[in-house]
mmCIF file of the N, C-alpha and C atoms, coordinates in Angstrom:
data_MODEL
# 
_entry.id   MODEL 
# 
loop_
_atom_site.group_PDB 
_atom_site.id 
_atom_site.type_symbol 
_atom_site.label_atom_id 
_atom_site.label_alt_id 
_atom_site.label_comp_id 
_atom_site.label_asym_id 
_atom_site.label_entity_id 
_atom_site.label_seq_id 
_atom_site.pdbx_PDB_ins_code 
_atom_site.Cartn_x 
_atom_site.Cartn_y 
_atom_site.Cartn_z 
_atom_site.occupancy 
_atom_site.B_iso_or_equiv 
_atom_site.pdbx_formal_charge 
_atom_site.auth_seq_id 
_atom_site.auth_comp_id 
_atom_site.auth_asym_id 
_atom_site.auth_atom_id 
_atom_site.pdbx_PDB_model_num 
ATOM 1   N N  . MET A 1 1  ? -20.124 -47.825 -29.049 1.00 0.00 ? 1  MET A N  1 
ATOM 2   C CA . MET A 1 1  ? -19.664 -47.703 -27.685 1.00 0.00 ? 1  MET A CA 1 
ATOM 3   C C  . MET A 1 1  ? -20.446 -48.700 -26.837 1.00 0.00 ? 1  MET A C  1 
ATOM 4   N N  . LYS A 1 2  ? -19.743 -49.716 -26.374 1.00 0.00 ? 2  LYS A N  1 
ATOM 5   C CA . LYS A 1 2  ? -20.371 -50.809 -25.636 1.00 0.00 ? 2  LYS A CA 1 
ATOM 6   C C  . LYS A 1 2  ? -20.959 -50.362 -24.303 1.00 0.00 ? 2  LYS A C  1 
ATOM 7   N N  . ALA A 1 3  ? -20.266 -49.502 -23.596 1.00 0.00 ? 3  ALA A N  1 
ATOM 8   C CA . ALA A 1 3  ? -20.748 -49.079 -22.284 1.00 0.00 ? 3  ALA A CA 1 
ATOM 9   C C  . ALA A 1 3  ? -22.075 -48.332 -22.403 1.00 0.00 ? 3  ALA A C  1 
ATOM 10  N N  . LYS A 1 4  ? -22.171 -47.444 -23.362 1.00 0.00 ? 4  LYS A N  1 
ATOM 11  C CA . LYS A 1 4  ? -23.432 -46.705 -23.527 1.00 0.00 ? 4  LYS A CA 1 
ATOM 12  C C  . LYS A 1 4  ? -24.551 -47.637 -23.969 1.00 0.00 ? 4  LYS A C  1 
ATOM 13  N N  . ALA A 1 5  ? -24.242 -48.623 -24.803 1.00 0.00 ? 5  ALA A N  1 
ATOM 14  C CA . ALA A 1 5  ? -25.251 -49.599 -25.225 1.00 0.00 ? 5  ALA A CA 1 
ATOM 15  C C  . ALA A 1 5  ? -25.723 -50.425 -24.031 1.00 0.00 ? 5  ALA A C  1 
ATOM 16  N N  . ALA A 1 6  ? -24.798 -50.804 -23.162 1.00 0.00 ? 6  ALA A N  1 
ATOM 17  C CA . ALA A 1 6  ? -25.164 -51.575 -21.972 1.00 0.00 ? 6  ALA A CA 1 
ATOM 18  C C  . ALA A 1 6  ? -26.028 -50.750 -21.029 1.00 0.00 ? 6  ALA A C  1 
ATOM 19  N N  . ILE A 1 7  ? -25.720 -49.468 -20.892 1.00 0.00 ? 7  ILE A N  1 
ATOM 20  C CA . ILE A 1 7  ? -26.533 -48.590 -20.051 1.00 0.00 ? 7  ILE A CA 1 
ATOM 21  C C  . ILE A 1 7  ? -27.939 -48.469 -20.616 1.00 0.00 ? 7  ILE A C  1 
ATOM 22  N N  . SER A 1 8  ? -28.032 -48.329 -21.916 1.00 0.00 ? 8  SER A N  1 
ATOM 23  C CA . SER A 1 8  ? -29.335 -48.245 -22.575 1.00 0.00 ? 8  SER A CA 1 
ATOM 24  C C  . SER A 1 8  ? -30.128 -49.535 -22.369 1.00 0.00 ? 8  SER A C  1 
ATOM 25  N N  . TRP A 1 9  ? -29.463 -50.673 -22.483 1.00 0.00 ? 9  TRP A N  1 
ATOM 26  C CA . TRP A 1 9  ? -30.130 -51.957 -22.270 1.00 0.00 ? 9  TRP A CA 1 
ATOM 27  C C  . TRP A 1 9  ? -30.677 -52.030 -20.851 1.00 0.00 ? 9  TRP A C  1 
ATOM 28  N N  . CYS A 1 10 ? -29.878 -51.614 -19.869 1.00 0.00 ? 10 CYS A N  1 
ATOM 29  C CA . CYS A 1 10 ? -30.314 -51.639 -18.467 1.00 0.00 ? 10 CYS A CA 1 
ATOM 30  C C  . CYS A 1 10 ? -31.528 -50.737 -18.249 1.00 0.00 ? 10 CYS A C  1 
ATOM 31  N N  . GLU A 1 11 ? -31.528 -49.578 -18.887 1.00 0.00 ? 11 GLU A N  1 
ATOM 32  C CA . GLU A 1 11 ? -32.672 -48.673 -18.766 1.00 0.00 ? 11 GLU A CA 1 
ATOM 33  C C  . GLU A 1 11 ? -33.931 -49.332 -19.313 1.00 0.00 ? 11 GLU A C  1 
ATOM 34  N N  . GLN A 1 12 ? -33.814 -50.012 -20.444 1.00 0.00 ? 12 GLN A N  1 
ATOM 35  C CA . GLN A 1 12 ? -34.965 -50.700 -21.024 1.00 0.00 ? 12 GLN A CA 1 
ATOM 36  C C  . GLN A 1 12 ? -35.394 -51.886 -20.168 1.00 0.00 ? 12 GLN A C  1 
ATOM 37  N N  . ALA A 1 13 ? -34.432 -52.653 -19.679 1.00 0.00 ? 13 ALA A N  1 
ATOM 38  C CA . ALA A 1 13 ? -34.748 -53.813 -18.836 1.00 0.00 ? 13 ALA A CA 1 
ATOM 39  C C  . ALA A 1 13 ? -35.442 -53.378 -17.546 1.00 0.00 ? 13 ALA A C  1 
ATOM 40  N N  . SER A 1 14 ? -35.120 -52.201 -17.063 1.00 0.00 ? 14 SER A N  1 
ATOM 41  C CA . SER A 1 14 ? -35.716 -51.701 -15.819 1.00 0.00 ? 14 SER A CA 1 
ATOM 42  C C  . SER A 1 14 ? -37.183 -51.334 -15.973 1.00 0.00 ? 14 SER A C  1 
ATOM 43  N N  . THR A 1 15 ? -37.658 -51.231 -17.205 1.00 0.00 ? 15 THR A N  1 
ATOM 44  C CA . THR A 1 15 ? -39.069 -50.897 -17.414 1.00 0.00 ? 15 THR A CA 1 
ATOM 45  C C  . THR A 1 15 ? -39.965 -52.130 -17.321 1.00 0.00 ? 15 THR A C  1 
ATOM 46  N N  . ILE A 1 16 ? -39.362 -53.313 -17.276 1.00 0.00 ? 16 ILE A N  1 
ATOM 47  C CA . ILE A 1 16 ? -40.130 -54.557 -17.224 1.00 0.00 ? 16 ILE A CA 1 
ATOM 48  C C  . ILE A 1 16 ? -40.233 -55.031 -15.776 1.00 0.00 ? 16 ILE A C  1 
ATOM 49  N N  . ILE A 1 17 ? -41.431 -55.292 -15.336 1.00 0.00 ? 17 ILE A N  1 
ATOM 50  C CA . ILE A 1 17 ? -41.647 -55.762 -13.972 1.00 0.00 ? 17 ILE A CA 1 
ATOM 51  C C  . ILE A 1 17 ? -41.387 -57.265 -13.935 1.00 0.00 ? 17 ILE A C  1 
ATOM 52  N N  . PRO A 1 18 ? -40.451 -57.705 -13.078 1.00 0.00 ? 18 PRO A N  1 
ATOM 53  C CA . PRO A 1 18 ? -40.156 -59.139 -13.023 1.00 0.00 ? 18 PRO A CA 1 
ATOM 54  C C  . PRO A 1 18 ? -41.322 -59.901 -12.391 1.00 0.00 ? 18 PRO A C  1 
ATOM 55  N N  . PRO A 1 19 ? -41.479 -61.169 -12.755 1.00 0.00 ? 19 PRO A N  1 
ATOM 56  C CA . PRO A 1 19 ? -42.529 -61.983 -12.136 1.00 0.00 ? 19 PRO A CA 1 
ATOM 57  C C  . PRO A 1 19 ? -42.359 -62.026 -10.620 1.00 0.00 ? 19 PRO A C  1 
ATOM 58  N N  . SER A 1 20 ? -43.458 -62.059 -9.913  1.00 0.00 ? 20 SER A N  1 
ATOM 59  C CA . SER A 1 20 ? -43.413 -61.997 -8.450  1.00 0.00 ? 20 SER A CA 1 
ATOM 60  C C  . SER A 1 20 ? -42.690 -63.191 -7.823  1.00 0.00 ? 20 SER A C  1 
ATOM 61  N N  . GLU A 1 21 ? -42.615 -64.328 -8.525  1.00 0.00 ? 21 GLU A N  1 
ATOM 62  C CA . GLU A 1 21 ? -41.944 -65.491 -7.951  1.00 0.00 ? 21 GLU A CA 1 
ATOM 63  C C  . GLU A 1 21 ? -40.416 -65.360 -7.955  1.00 0.00 ? 21 GLU A C  1 
ATOM 64  N N  . TYR A 1 22 ? -39.890 -64.355 -8.649  1.00 0.00 ? 22 TYR A N  1 
ATOM 65  C CA . TYR A 1 22 ? -38.449 -64.117 -8.657  1.00 0.00 ? 22 TYR A CA 1 
ATOM 66  C C  . TYR A 1 22 ? -38.104 -63.018 -7.664  1.00 0.00 ? 22 TYR A C  1 
ATOM 67  N N  . ASN A 1 23 ? -37.143 -63.297 -6.839  1.00 0.00 ? 23 ASN A N  1 
ATOM 68  C CA . ASN A 1 23 ? -36.682 -62.303 -5.868  1.00 0.00 ? 23 ASN A CA 1 
ATOM 69  C C  . ASN A 1 23 ? -35.579 -61.488 -6.537  1.00 0.00 ? 23 ASN A C  1 
ATOM 70  N N  . GLN A 1 24 ? -36.007 -60.507 -7.325  1.00 0.00 ? 24 GLN A N  1 
ATOM 71  C CA . GLN A 1 24 ? -35.061 -59.734 -8.120  1.00 0.00 ? 24 GLN A CA 1 
ATOM 72  C C  . GLN A 1 24 ? -35.538 -58.289 -8.177  1.00 0.00 ? 24 GLN A C  1 
ATOM 73  N N  . PRO A 1 25 ? -34.623 -57.346 -8.049  1.00 0.00 ? 25 PRO A N  1 
ATOM 74  C CA . PRO A 1 25 ? -35.022 -55.943 -8.171  1.00 0.00 ? 25 PRO A CA 1 
ATOM 75  C C  . PRO A 1 25 ? -35.432 -55.612 -9.602  1.00 0.00 ? 25 PRO A C  1 
ATOM 76  N N  . GLN A 1 26 ? -36.224 -54.585 -9.741  1.00 0.00 ? 26 GLN A N  1 
ATOM 77  C CA . GLN A 1 26 ? -36.658 -54.178 -11.082 1.00 0.00 ? 26 GLN A CA 1 
ATOM 78  C C  . GLN A 1 26 ? -35.622 -53.301 -11.763 1.00 0.00 ? 26 GLN A C  1 
ATOM 79  N N  . ILE A 1 27 ? -34.878 -52.545 -10.998 1.00 0.00 ? 27 ILE A N  1 
ATOM 80  C CA . ILE A 1 27 ? -33.923 -51.589 -11.561 1.00 0.00 ? 27 ILE A CA 1 
ATOM 81  C C  . ILE A 1 27 ? -32.588 -52.278 -11.853 1.00 0.00 ? 27 ILE A C  1 
ATOM 82  N N  . TRP A 1 28 ? -32.124 -52.139 -13.103 1.00 0.00 ? 28 TRP A N  1 
ATOM 83  C CA . TRP A 1 28 ? -30.849 -52.687 -13.543 1.00 0.00 ? 28 TRP A CA 1 
ATOM 84  C C  . TRP A 1 28 ? -29.863 -51.528 -13.721 1.00 0.00 ? 28 TRP A C  1 
ATOM 85  N N  . GLU A 1 29 ? -28.601 -51.796 -13.412 1.00 0.00 ? 29 GLU A N  1 
ATOM 86  C CA . GLU A 1 29 ? -27.560 -50.779 -13.599 1.00 0.00 ? 29 GLU A CA 1 
ATOM 87  C C  . GLU A 1 29 ? -26.302 -51.455 -14.118 1.00 0.00 ? 29 GLU A C  1 
ATOM 88  N N  . TYR A 1 30 ? -25.692 -50.850 -15.107 1.00 0.00 ? 30 TYR A N  1 
ATOM 89  C CA . TYR A 1 30 ? -24.451 -51.368 -15.682 1.00 0.00 ? 30 TYR A CA 1 
ATOM 90  C C  . TYR A 1 30 ? -23.281 -50.843 -14.864 1.00 0.00 ? 30 TYR A C  1 
ATOM 91  N N  . LEU A 1 31 ? -22.492 -51.760 -14.326 1.00 0.00 ? 31 LEU A N  1 
ATOM 92  C CA . LEU A 1 31 ? -21.313 -51.407 -13.551 1.00 0.00 ? 31 LEU A CA 1 
ATOM 93  C C  . LEU A 1 31 ? -20.105 -52.129 -14.131 1.00 0.00 ? 31 LEU A C  1 
ATOM 94  N N  . LEU A 1 32 ? -18.941 -51.553 -13.940 1.00 0.00 ? 32 LEU A N  1 
ATOM 95  C CA . LEU A 1 32 ? -17.693 -52.181 -14.376 1.00 0.00 ? 32 LEU A CA 1 
ATOM 96  C C  . LEU A 1 32 ? -16.780 -52.347 -13.163 1.00 0.00 ? 32 LEU A C  1 
ATOM 97  N N  . LEU A 1 33 ? -16.273 -53.546 -13.013 1.00 0.00 ? 33 LEU A N  1 
ATOM 98  C CA . LEU A 1 33 ? -15.346 -53.842 -11.927 1.00 0.00 ? 33 LEU A CA 1 
ATOM 99  C C  . LEU A 1 33 ? -14.077 -54.403 -12.549 1.00 0.00 ? 33 LEU A C  1 
ATOM 100 N N  . SER A 1 34 ? -13.033 -53.614 -12.511 1.00 0.00 ? 34 SER A N  1 
ATOM 101 C CA . SER A 1 34 ? -11.760 -54.077 -13.070 1.00 0.00 ? 34 SER A CA 1 
ATOM 102 C C  . SER A 1 34 ? -11.072 -55.000 -12.075 1.00 0.00 ? 34 SER A C  1 
ATOM 103 N N  . GLU A 1 35 ? -10.203 -55.824 -12.601 1.00 0.00 ? 35 GLU A N  1 
ATOM 104 C CA . GLU A 1 35 ? -9.472  -56.752 -11.739 1.00 0.00 ? 35 GLU A CA 1 
ATOM 105 C C  . GLU A 1 35 ? -8.624  -55.991 -10.714 1.00 0.00 ? 35 GLU A C  1 
ATOM 106 N N  . GLY A 1 36 ? -7.981  -54.915 -11.173 1.00 0.00 ? 36 GLY A N  1 
ATOM 107 C CA . GLY A 1 36 ? -7.156  -54.119 -10.264 1.00 0.00 ? 36 GLY A CA 1 
ATOM 108 C C  . GLY A 1 36 ? -7.966  -53.480 -9.154  1.00 0.00 ? 36 GLY A C  1 
ATOM 109 N N  . LEU A 1 37 ? -9.130  -52.953 -9.495  1.00 0.00 ? 37 LEU A N  1 
ATOM 110 C CA . LEU A 1 37 ? -9.997  -52.346 -8.486  1.00 0.00 ? 37 LEU A CA 1 
ATOM 111 C C  . LEU A 1 37 ? -10.414 -53.392 -7.461  1.00 0.00 ? 37 LEU A C  1 
ATOM 112 N N  . PHE A 1 38 ? -10.749 -54.578 -7.927  1.00 0.00 ? 38 PHE A N  1 
ATOM 113 C CA . PHE A 1 38 ? -11.141 -55.647 -7.014  1.00 0.00 ? 38 PHE A CA 1 
ATOM 114 C C  . PHE A 1 38 ? -9.987  -56.042 -6.096  1.00 0.00 ? 38 PHE A C  1 
ATOM 115 N N  . LYS A 1 39 ? -8.802  -56.258 -6.692  1.00 0.00 ? 39 LYS A N  1 
ATOM 116 C CA . LYS A 1 39 ? -7.650  -56.688 -5.898  1.00 0.00 ? 39 LYS A CA 1 
ATOM 117 C C  . LYS A 1 39 ? -7.252  -55.645 -4.865  1.00 0.00 ? 39 LYS A C  1 
ATOM 118 N N  . ASN A 1 40 ? -7.351  -54.366 -5.234  1.00 0.00 ? 40 ASN A N  1 
ATOM 119 C CA . ASN A 1 40 ? -6.958  -53.297 -4.316  1.00 0.00 ? 40 ASN A CA 1 
ATOM 120 C C  . ASN A 1 40 ? -7.981  -53.047 -3.216  1.00 0.00 ? 40 ASN A C  1 
ATOM 121 N N  . ASN A 1 41 ? -9.163  -53.632 -3.343  1.00 0.00 ? 41 ASN A N  1 
ATOM 122 C CA . ASN A 1 41 ? -10.232 -53.378 -2.365  1.00 0.00 ? 41 ASN A CA 1 
ATOM 123 C C  . ASN A 1 41 ? -10.862 -54.670 -1.871  1.00 0.00 ? 41 ASN A C  1 
ATOM 124 N N  . GLN A 1 42 ? -10.092 -55.744 -1.861  1.00 0.00 ? 42 GLN A N  1 
ATOM 125 C CA . GLN A 1 42 ? -10.634 -57.018 -1.380  1.00 0.00 ? 42 GLN A CA 1 
ATOM 126 C C  . GLN A 1 42 ? -11.130 -56.858 0.050   1.00 0.00 ? 42 GLN A C  1 
ATOM 127 N N  . GLY A 1 43 ? -12.203 -57.511 0.325   1.00 0.00 ? 43 GLY A N  1 
ATOM 128 C CA . GLY A 1 43 ? -12.773 -57.426 1.662   1.00 0.00 ? 43 GLY A CA 1 
ATOM 129 C C  . GLY A 1 43 ? -13.950 -56.478 1.731   1.00 0.00 ? 43 GLY A C  1 
ATOM 130 N N  . LEU A 1 44 ? -14.099 -55.615 0.721   1.00 0.00 ? 44 LEU A N  1 
ATOM 131 C CA . LEU A 1 44 ? -15.256 -54.721 0.701   1.00 0.00 ? 44 LEU A CA 1 
ATOM 132 C C  . LEU A 1 44 ? -16.495 -55.502 0.310   1.00 0.00 ? 44 LEU A C  1 
ATOM 133 N N  . GLY A 1 45 ? -17.636 -55.088 0.826   1.00 0.00 ? 45 GLY A N  1 
ATOM 134 C CA . GLY A 1 45 ? -18.897 -55.686 0.426   1.00 0.00 ? 45 GLY A CA 1 
ATOM 135 C C  . GLY A 1 45 ? -19.386 -55.088 -0.882  1.00 0.00 ? 45 GLY A C  1 
ATOM 136 N N  . PHE A 1 46 ? -20.415 -55.691 -1.429  1.00 0.00 ? 46 PHE A N  1 
ATOM 137 C CA . PHE A 1 46 ? -20.962 -55.259 -2.706  1.00 0.00 ? 46 PHE A CA 1 
ATOM 138 C C  . PHE A 1 46 ? -21.339 -53.784 -2.691  1.00 0.00 ? 46 PHE A C  1 
ATOM 139 N N  . GLU A 1 47 ? -22.014 -53.347 -1.646  1.00 0.00 ? 47 GLU A N  1 
ATOM 140 C CA . GLU A 1 47 ? -22.473 -51.953 -1.576  1.00 0.00 ? 47 GLU A CA 1 
ATOM 141 C C  . GLU A 1 47 ? -21.311 -50.958 -1.610  1.00 0.00 ? 47 GLU A C  1 
ATOM 142 N N  . ALA A 1 48 ? -20.166 -51.350 -1.084  1.00 0.00 ? 48 ALA A N  1 
ATOM 143 C CA . ALA A 1 48 ? -19.001 -50.465 -1.110  1.00 0.00 ? 48 ALA A CA 1 
ATOM 144 C C  . ALA A 1 48 ? -18.383 -50.408 -2.509  1.00 0.00 ? 48 ALA A C  1 
ATOM 145 N N  . PHE A 1 49 ? -18.531 -51.482 -3.277  1.00 0.00 ? 49 PHE A N  1 
ATOM 146 C CA . PHE A 1 49 ? -17.981 -51.513 -4.625  1.00 0.00 ? 49 PHE A CA 1 
ATOM 147 C C  . PHE A 1 49 ? -18.812 -50.700 -5.623  1.00 0.00 ? 49 PHE A C  1 
ATOM 148 N N  . VAL A 1 50 ? -20.096 -50.563 -5.373  1.00 0.00 ? 50 VAL A N  1 
ATOM 149 C CA . VAL A 1 50 ? -20.981 -49.905 -6.344  1.00 0.00 ? 50 VAL A CA 1 
ATOM 150 C C  . VAL A 1 50 ? -20.468 -48.522 -6.749  1.00 0.00 ? 50 VAL A C  1 
ATOM 151 N N  . PRO A 1 51 ? -20.192 -47.603 -5.817  1.00 0.00 ? 51 PRO A N  1 
ATOM 152 C CA . PRO A 1 51 ? -19.709 -46.287 -6.268  1.00 0.00 ? 51 PRO A CA 1 
ATOM 153 C C  . PRO A 1 51 ? -18.360 -46.349 -6.972  1.00 0.00 ? 51 PRO A C  1 
ATOM 154 N N  . LEU A 1 52 ? -17.502 -47.278 -6.576  1.00 0.00 ? 52 LEU A N  1 
ATOM 155 C CA . LEU A 1 52 ? -16.211 -47.433 -7.253  1.00 0.00 ? 52 LEU A CA 1 
ATOM 156 C C  . LEU A 1 52 ? -16.413 -47.900 -8.688  1.00 0.00 ? 52 LEU A C  1 
ATOM 157 N N  . CYS A 1 53 ? -17.328 -48.845 -8.874  1.00 0.00 ? 53 CYS A N  1 
ATOM 158 C CA . CYS A 1 53 ? -17.624 -49.366 -10.217 1.00 0.00 ? 53 CYS A CA 1 
ATOM 159 C C  . CYS A 1 53 ? -18.271 -48.297 -11.091 1.00 0.00 ? 53 CYS A C  1 
ATOM 160 N N  . ARG A 1 54 ? -19.113 -47.473 -10.499 1.00 0.00 ? 54 ARG A N  1 
ATOM 161 C CA . ARG A 1 54 ? -19.710 -46.359 -11.257 1.00 0.00 ? 54 ARG A CA 1 
ATOM 162 C C  . ARG A 1 54 ? -18.620 -45.428 -11.758 1.00 0.00 ? 54 ARG A C  1 
ATOM 163 N N  . GLY A 1 55 ? -17.631 -45.174 -10.923 1.00 0.00 ? 55 GLY A N  1 
ATOM 164 C CA . GLY A 1 55 ? -16.524 -44.312 -11.328 1.00 0.00 ? 55 GLY A CA 1 
ATOM 165 C C  . GLY A 1 55 ? -15.767 -44.870 -12.514 1.00 0.00 ? 55 GLY A C  1 
ATOM 166 N N  . VAL A 1 56 ? -15.500 -46.172 -12.497 1.00 0.00 ? 56 VAL A N  1 
ATOM 167 C CA . VAL A 1 56 ? -14.808 -46.818 -13.622 1.00 0.00 ? 56 VAL A CA 1 
ATOM 168 C C  . VAL A 1 56 ? -15.663 -46.683 -14.878 1.00 0.00 ? 56 VAL A C  1 
ATOM 169 N N  . ARG A 1 57 ? -16.955 -46.981 -14.754 1.00 0.00 ? 57 ARG A N  1 
ATOM 170 C CA . ARG A 1 57 ? -17.868 -46.893 -15.898 1.00 0.00 ? 57 ARG A CA 1 
ATOM 171 C C  . ARG A 1 57 ? -17.893 -45.471 -16.455 1.00 0.00 ? 57 ARG A C  1 
ATOM 172 N N  . ASN A 1 58 ? -18.042 -44.495 -15.579 1.00 0.00 ? 58 ASN A N  1 
ATOM 173 C CA . ASN A 1 58 ? -18.131 -43.103 -16.026 1.00 0.00 ? 58 ASN A CA 1 
ATOM 174 C C  . ASN A 1 58 ? -16.835 -42.625 -16.668 1.00 0.00 ? 58 ASN A C  1 
ATOM 175 N N  . GLU A 1 59 ? -15.711 -43.093 -16.170 1.00 0.00 ? 59 GLU A N  1 
ATOM 176 C CA . GLU A 1 59 ? -14.417 -42.723 -16.754 1.00 0.00 ? 59 GLU A CA 1 
ATOM 177 C C  . GLU A 1 59 ? -14.288 -43.287 -18.167 1.00 0.00 ? 59 GLU A C  1 
ATOM 178 N N  . ILE A 1 60 ? -14.711 -44.523 -18.362 1.00 0.00 ? 60 ILE A N  1 
ATOM 179 C CA . ILE A 1 60 ? -14.639 -45.139 -19.689 1.00 0.00 ? 60 ILE A CA 1 
ATOM 180 C C  . ILE A 1 60 ? -15.530 -44.394 -20.674 1.00 0.00 ? 60 ILE A C  1 
ATOM 181 N N  . ILE A 1 61 ? -16.737 -44.053 -20.246 1.00 0.00 ? 61 ILE A N  1 
ATOM 182 C CA . ILE A 1 61 ? -17.655 -43.320 -21.122 1.00 0.00 ? 61 ILE A CA 1 
ATOM 183 C C  . ILE A 1 61 ? -17.086 -41.948 -21.452 1.00 0.00 ? 61 ILE A C  1 
ATOM 184 N N  . ALA A 1 62 ? -16.536 -41.263 -20.469 1.00 0.00 ? 62 ALA A N  1 
ATOM 185 C CA . ALA A 1 62 ? -15.954 -39.946 -20.708 1.00 0.00 ? 62 ALA A CA 1 
ATOM 186 C C  . ALA A 1 62 ? -14.773 -40.045 -21.669 1.00 0.00 ? 62 ALA A C  1 
ATOM 187 N N  . ARG A 1 63 ? -13.969 -41.064 -21.513 1.00 0.00 ? 63 ARG A N  1 
ATOM 188 C CA . ARG A 1 63 ? -12.826 -41.249 -22.417 1.00 0.00 ? 63 ARG A CA 1 
ATOM 189 C C  . ARG A 1 63 ? -13.298 -41.493 -23.836 1.00 0.00 ? 63 ARG A C  1 
ATOM 190 N N  . GLU A 1 64 ? -14.348 -42.310 -23.991 1.00 0.00 ? 64 GLU A N  1 
ATOM 191 C CA . GLU A 1 64 ? -14.871 -42.601 -25.328 1.00 0.00 ? 64 GLU A CA 1 
ATOM 192 C C  . GLU A 1 64 ? -15.480 -41.357 -25.976 1.00 0.00 ? 64 GLU A C  1 
ATOM 193 N N  . GLN A 1 65 ? -16.030 -40.476 -25.170 1.00 0.00 ? 65 GLN A N  1 
ATOM 194 C CA . GLN A 1 65 ? -16.658 -39.257 -25.702 1.00 0.00 ? 65 GLN A CA 1 
ATOM 195 C C  . GLN A 1 65 ? -15.637 -38.140 -25.854 1.00 0.00 ? 65 GLN A C  1 
ATOM 196 N N  . GLY A 1 66 ? -14.423 -38.372 -25.394 1.00 0.00 ? 66 GLY A N  1 
ATOM 197 C CA . GLY A 1 66 ? -13.381 -37.361 -25.513 1.00 0.00 ? 66 GLY A CA 1 
ATOM 198 C C  . GLY A 1 66 ? -13.539 -36.226 -24.530 1.00 0.00 ? 66 GLY A C  1 
ATOM 199 N N  . THR A 1 67 ? -14.255 -36.499 -23.416 1.00 0.00 ? 67 THR A N  1 
ATOM 200 C CA . THR A 1 67 ? -14.472 -35.431 -22.434 1.00 0.00 ? 67 THR A CA 1 
ATOM 201 C C  . THR A 1 67 ? -13.583 -35.600 -21.214 1.00 0.00 ? 67 THR A C  1 
ATOM 202 N N  . LEU A 1 68 ? -12.757 -36.642 -21.204 1.00 0.00 ? 68 LEU A N  1 
ATOM 203 C CA . LEU A 1 68 ? -11.855 -36.857 -20.086 1.00 0.00 ? 68 LEU A CA 1 
ATOM 204 C C  . LEU A 1 68 ? -10.546 -36.108 -20.360 1.00 0.00 ? 68 LEU A C  1 
ATOM 205 N N  . PHE A 1 69 ? -10.103 -35.331 -19.429 1.00 0.00 ? 69 PHE A N  1 
ATOM 206 C CA . PHE A 1 69 ? -8.904  -34.521 -19.630 1.00 0.00 ? 69 PHE A CA 1 
ATOM 207 C C  . PHE A 1 69 ? -7.671  -35.301 -19.261 1.00 0.00 ? 69 PHE A C  1 
# 
Protein backbone atom coordinates (compact mmCIF):
# COMPACT_ATOMS: atom_id res chain seq x y z
CA MET A 1 0.00 0.00 0.00
CA LYS A 2 1.77 3.08 -1.31
CA ALA A 3 -0.15 5.63 0.74
CA LYS A 4 0.67 3.96 4.04
CA ALA A 5 4.32 3.62 3.01
CA ALA A 6 4.43 7.33 2.14
CA ILE A 7 2.89 8.22 5.50
CA SER A 8 5.49 6.10 7.26
CA TRP A 9 8.27 7.78 5.28
CA CYS A 10 6.95 11.22 6.29
CA GLU A 11 6.86 10.19 9.95
CA GLN A 12 10.49 9.08 9.75
CA ALA A 13 11.57 12.18 7.81
CA SER A 14 9.93 14.35 10.48
CA THR A 15 12.32 12.99 13.10
CA ILE A 16 15.30 14.59 11.33
CA ILE A 17 16.06 18.21 12.11
CA PRO A 18 16.81 20.10 8.89
CA PRO A 19 19.98 22.21 8.72
CA SER A 20 19.40 25.74 9.97
CA GLU A 21 20.38 27.26 6.60
CA TYR A 22 17.29 25.70 5.00
CA ASN A 23 13.98 27.44 5.51
CA GLN A 24 11.97 24.25 5.77
CA PRO A 25 9.58 22.86 8.37
CA GLN A 26 10.59 19.74 10.23
CA ILE A 27 7.19 18.05 10.04
CA TRP A 28 6.36 16.23 6.79
CA GLU A 29 2.86 15.11 5.81
CA TYR A 30 1.72 13.01 2.87
CA LEU A 31 -1.17 14.62 1.02
CA LEU A 32 -2.97 13.69 -2.18
CA LEU A 33 -4.39 16.27 -4.55
CA SER A 34 -6.40 14.86 -7.42
CA GLU A 35 -6.78 16.76 -10.64
CA GLY A 36 -10.55 16.92 -10.17
CA LEU A 37 -10.24 18.29 -6.65
CA PHE A 38 -7.85 20.96 -7.89
CA LYS A 39 -10.03 21.94 -10.86
CA ASN A 40 -13.16 22.13 -8.71
CA ASN A 41 -11.44 24.37 -6.14
CA GLN A 42 -9.20 26.61 -8.22
CA GLY A 43 -8.44 29.83 -6.48
CA LEU A 44 -8.06 28.29 -3.04
CA GLY A 45 -4.80 28.81 -1.22
CA PHE A 46 -2.57 26.00 -0.02
CA GLU A 47 -3.95 26.07 3.53
CA ALA A 48 -7.49 25.56 2.22
CA PHE A 49 -6.39 22.54 0.17
CA VAL A 50 -4.72 20.74 3.08
CA PRO A 51 -7.91 19.39 4.72
CA LEU A 52 -9.34 18.45 1.32
CA CYS A 53 -6.15 16.55 0.45
CA ARG A 54 -6.22 14.78 3.81
CA GLY A 55 -9.73 13.61 3.00
CA VAL A 56 -8.61 12.16 -0.34
CA ARG A 57 -5.66 10.44 1.35
CA ASN A 58 -7.81 9.02 4.15
CA GLU A 59 -10.43 7.76 1.69
CA ILE A 60 -7.79 5.91 -0.34
CA ILE A 61 -6.33 4.31 2.78
CA ALA A 62 -9.78 3.30 4.01
CA ARG A 63 -10.61 1.80 0.63
CA GLU A 64 -7.36 -0.18 0.61
CA GLN A 65 -8.07 -1.49 4.12
CA GLY A 66 -11.64 -2.38 3.18
CA THR A 67 -13.09 -0.07 5.82
CA LEU A 68 -14.82 2.30 3.40
CA PHE A 69 -18.51 1.54 3.05
